[in-house]
N, C-alpha and C positions, 0 to 999 in steps of 0.2 A: 642534262643540264651539267652545265660547269659551274664549279667554286669560282668565284673571283674574290679573292681573299681583301681585297683593296675596298670592297664594300660592307666590311665588317672591321668593328672594333675589338682588339684584344683585352678581354675585361683584366686579367691578370697584370698588365701594364697599371693598372690603377689602384692595385693593392701593395703596399708597404710591406705586407706581412710575410715573414720568413716560415720555412716549415716548422723551425723550433718555437719559434713564438706562436704558432697555432697550438702546438703541444703545450705549451706554458698557458696558454689561457683555456682551453678544454680540459686540462687535467684534474681540475676540482670541480667540474661541472657534473650534476649528477641528471643521469636521464631517468625519466619514468614513463611508463606507458599504459594506455587505459584498455581494458578490455572490450570497449565498445566499438563495434561493428556496425553501423548504420547502414542498409543496403542501399537506401536513396545515396547517401554519401558516396559510398564505394563505387557504385555503377551508373546511377542515373542524373546526377547533377553535376552540370560543366560549370566547376568553380574557376577563378581567375587562377593564371598558373601560379604554382607552388615557387618555382625556381627563382624567378626575377628578384622577390621581396629579400630573398636570403641574400643574394648577391649584392644588391644594393644598399643592404644593412651593412654588409662587410666592407666595401667601398666607401660609404657615408661617416661610418664611424671608425673604420679600418681596426675592427677586432671582430670575433666570433661571437654571435649571438647565443644567449643560453635558449634552450625551448621555450620557455615562457617570452623571451624577448622576441623570438622569432614567430610567436604566434601573433603576439600583440602587433608587431609591425606589419605583418601580412593583414591584419584586419584594419589597421590604419590606413595602410597604402589603398586598400579596396573598400574603402568606407561607404563610397557612393552604391556600390554594387549591393553590400549587405543592408543598406537602408532600402533599397528599390525591391531586395530578394524577399525580405522581411522574415527570413527563417525561424523555425520554432525552437525552441530550447534543445530538444532533442538531437535535431539536426547540427545544431552549432556543436553540441557536445562531441558528436560525430566527426565533425569536421577537424575540431581541436586534436580528436584522438589520431586521424589521421595525418595532420601536419605533425603531430608529435612523433609519428613512426616515419614519416619521411626524412626528418631534420637529421638524423645520425648518417645517412648516405650522403646529404649534401656536405656536411664536415669531412667526411671521409673524401669526396670527389676535389674540395676545395684543397684539403692537405696534399693529396696526392698529386694533383696539378702543379702544386706549387713546389714539392719536392721533385718532380721531374724538369721541372723550369731551373732548378738548383743544380740537380746531378747530370742531365745530358748536356754533353757540350756540342757546340758547332750546329745546334739546332734549334728552332722557335718552337715553344711550347704556346700554344693558344687556346684561348676559350673564349664562347662568346655563347650567351643563352638563346639566341635565336638559331644559331646553329644547333645546340643542343635539343632545343624544343621541336624544331621543325626538319632538322635533316640528319639525326641520328649522329651527332660528334658529338661526344661526351667531352673527349679531349683531341686536340689536333695537333699534330707534330707536322712542322716543315722541315724537312731536310733534304738537301739537294735539289731544291725546287719541286720537290715531291711532296703530296699531302697524306698524311696517314693519320686515319680516325682511330683512337682506342675507345674500344667499348668493354668496360669491365665489367662482370656480372658474376654473381655466384652460380656456382655449377652444380646447384641442385635440381631437381625436376622441377621447381615452383619458380626457380631463378631462369632455367631456361625457358619456361612457358613465357614469363613475363617477358624476357628478350625477344622472343618471337613475336609476341603482340606489338611490341616497340619499334620493332623492324617495319612491320607491316604498316603503319600507320606513319611512316616518314618517308619525305623525298630525299633520294640519295644523290650523291654528285657523280658523274661519269669519271671524273678526273681525281677521286680520292681512293685511296686502299683502306679499305675498312678492315681492322684487324680487331677479332674477339677474342678476348679473354677471360674466360671463365676462372673464378678463384675461390678459394676457401669462404665459407661463410662468414669466417670470424676474421678474415685477413689474416696476414702475418706479423701485425704490431699491436700492440694495446697501450692506450694511454687513459688511466682513470676507467670510467665506464665504456669508452669509445673503443672499439675494433678499426683500425685502420690498414690501410695498404702500404707497404715498406720495401725493404730490400729485395725481398722475394718477387714482389710483383715488379719492381723495378727491373730487376734483371729479366724477366719475362718479356717486358717491352724491348730491353735493349735486343735479347735474343730475336725477336719478331723483326724489328728493324732490320737488322742484319741479314734475315732470310728474305726480305722482300725485296 
């Protein structure tokens, strides 16, 4: 199956945020994490996707939500699901904990996609939630009429294991070159409580594009 890019919207076109603006928004956000890990929440219940509400919030409000705003927007977006599911209190606590853990990586990814868009010249940086969810494309770069999918993940044993699972459950396109970049758990840049991708990862991407 081939990627037909005209069938997808580039969500980055709908954001007015710059990488510096994102930093100024999140620098005073505090991250908090619960030790709750509900096994049903982690492995057995198929919740509505976590990614779309985050990006919808960004594009609707033109800002980055904090953890609580993200949680509340996710619940409001999927209110009919939760009315029908009628989940107990412990399950909801487990879901909140999981959303809170997911949140920093969503912030990291949108910041890096925005940074790539600003710094890489002569290419198109493309992000679409459908491509992310279904086709293993975290960020797409279009250069010289070629498609390159960037997948950045932590180079730890757990990170590689999670990455392998993600690859297994996605449908890849035959006309896309998939570039995998294991990186440091903490990234190369810090803003307040957030560890982000920065110049080190930008240089890795540039090197990989030159090699392909």
